[in-house]
C-alpha positions as CSV (number, residue, x, y, z in Angstrom):
1,X,-5.8,3.4,16.4
2,X,-4.0,2.0,13.3
3,X,-1.5,4.0,11.5
4,X,-0.1,4.0,8.0
5,X,2.4,6.7,6.8
6,X,2.7,7.8,3.2
7,X,6.1,9.2,2.1
8,X,6.2,12.3,-0.1
9,X,7.5,10.2,-3.0
10,X,4.6,7.8,-2.6
11,X,2.1,10.7,-2.5
12,X,3.6,12.3,-5.6
13,X,3.3,9.0,-7.6
14,X,-0.4,8.3,-6.4
15,X,-1.2,11.9,-7.3
16,X,0.4,11.3,-10.7
17,X,-1.4,8.1,-11.6
18,X,-4.7,9.6,-10.5
19,X,-4.2,12.6,-12.7
20,X,-3.4,10.3,-15.5
21,X,-6.5,8.3,-15.0
22,X,-8.6,11.4,-14.6
23,X,-10.6,9.8,-11.7
24,X,-10.1,8.1,-8.4
25,X,-10.2,8.8,-4.7
26,X,-6.8,7.3,-3.9
27,X,-4.9,4.0,-3.7
28,X,-6.4,0.9,-2.3
29,X,-4.1,-1.5,-0.5
30,X,-5.0,-5.1,0.6
31,X,-3.3,-8.3,1.1
32,X,-4.0,-11.8,-0.2
33,X,-2.6,-15.2,0.5
34,X,0.1,-15.8,-2.0
35,X,3.7,-16.7,-2.8
36,X,6.1,-18.8,-0.8
37,X,5.9,-16.9,2.5
38,X,2.1,-16.4,3.1
39,X,0.8,-12.9,1.8
40,X,1.4,-10.4,-0.9
41,X,0.3,-6.8,-1.2
42,X,-2.5,-6.0,-3.6
43,X,-2.6,-2.4,-5.0
44,X,-5.6,-1.0,-6.9
45,X,-7.3,2.3,-7.5
46,X,-10.0,3.4,-5.0
47,X,-12.8,4.8,-7.1
48,X,-15.3,4.6,-4.3
49,X,-15.2,3.7,-0.6
50,X,-16.3,0.3,0.6
51,X,-17.8,-0.6,3.9
52,X,-15.1,-1.2,6.4
53,X,-12.5,0.8,4.7
54,X,-10.0,2.7,6.8
55,X,-8.5,5.8,5.0
56,X,-5.2,7.4,5.7
57,X,-4.3,10.8,4.2
58,X,-1.0,12.5,4.0
59,X,0.5,15.0,1.6
60,X,-2.8,15.5,-0.2
61,X,-3.6,11.9,-1.1
62,X,-5.5,9.0,0.5
63,X,-4.7,5.3,0.9
64,X,-7.6,3.1,1.7
65,X,-7.1,-0.2,3.6
66,X,-9.7,-3.0,4.0
67,X,-10.4,-4.2,7.7
68,X,-8.9,-7.6,7.0
69,X,-5.5,-6.2,6.0
70,X,-5.5,-3.5,8.7
71,X,-3.7,-5.6,11.4
72,X,-1.0,-6.6,8.9
73,X,-0.4,-3.1,7.8
74,X,-0.6,-1.2,11.0
75,X,2.5,1.0,11.5
76,X,3.7,0.6,7.9
77,X,5.1,3.2,5.5
78,X,4.1,3.3,1.9
79,X,7.1,4.6,-0.2
80,X,7.8,4.8,-3.9
81,X,11.3,4.1,-5.1
82,X,13.4,4.4,-8.1
83,X,16.2,1.7,-8.2
84,X,17.8,1.6,-11.6
85,X,15.3,0.9,-14.2
86,X,12.8,-0.3,-11.5
87,X,10.1,1.9,-10.1
88,X,7.6,0.7,-7.5
89,X,5.7,1.1,-4.3
90,X,7.6,-0.4,-1.3
91,X,6.0,-1.2,2.1
92,X,8.3,-0.7,5.1
93,X,6.1,-3.0,7.4
94,X,7.2,-3.5,11.0
95,X,4.8,-6.6,11.2
96,X,6.8,-8.7,8.8
97,X,8.4,-11.7,10.5
98,X,9.8,-13.2,7.3
99,X,10.0,-12.5,3.5
100,X,10.7,-14.8,0.6
101,X,13.9,-14.3,-1.3
102,X,12.4,-12.5,-4.2
103,X,10.5,-10.0,-2.0
104,X,7.1,-10.8,-3.4
105,X,5.5,-12.3,-0.2
106,X,5.8,-12.1,3.5
107,X,4.8,-13.6,6.8
108,X,3.3,-11.8,9.8
């Protein structure tokens, strides 16, 4: 069975953005071919479930992953970090074999 961990910081941010929107079931994560290394993460709001979605719930929030991305994300941790003026979701993904220098894309 696939796993995806959600840190308390990520859960707090997901909850915050959903509250601001006033709707949504959670965060939707997928991957797309992109960048110089192969794939990049795609984040969106999950306003409804799609056929084949796998949902992960921790700290009171849900993250939905489509079947196509599940193998690439299995065992990952979704975190939310503040680094200086930058704030973003970070994926600690054990399946990554290589990343591009800017961190925008990865290879599995």
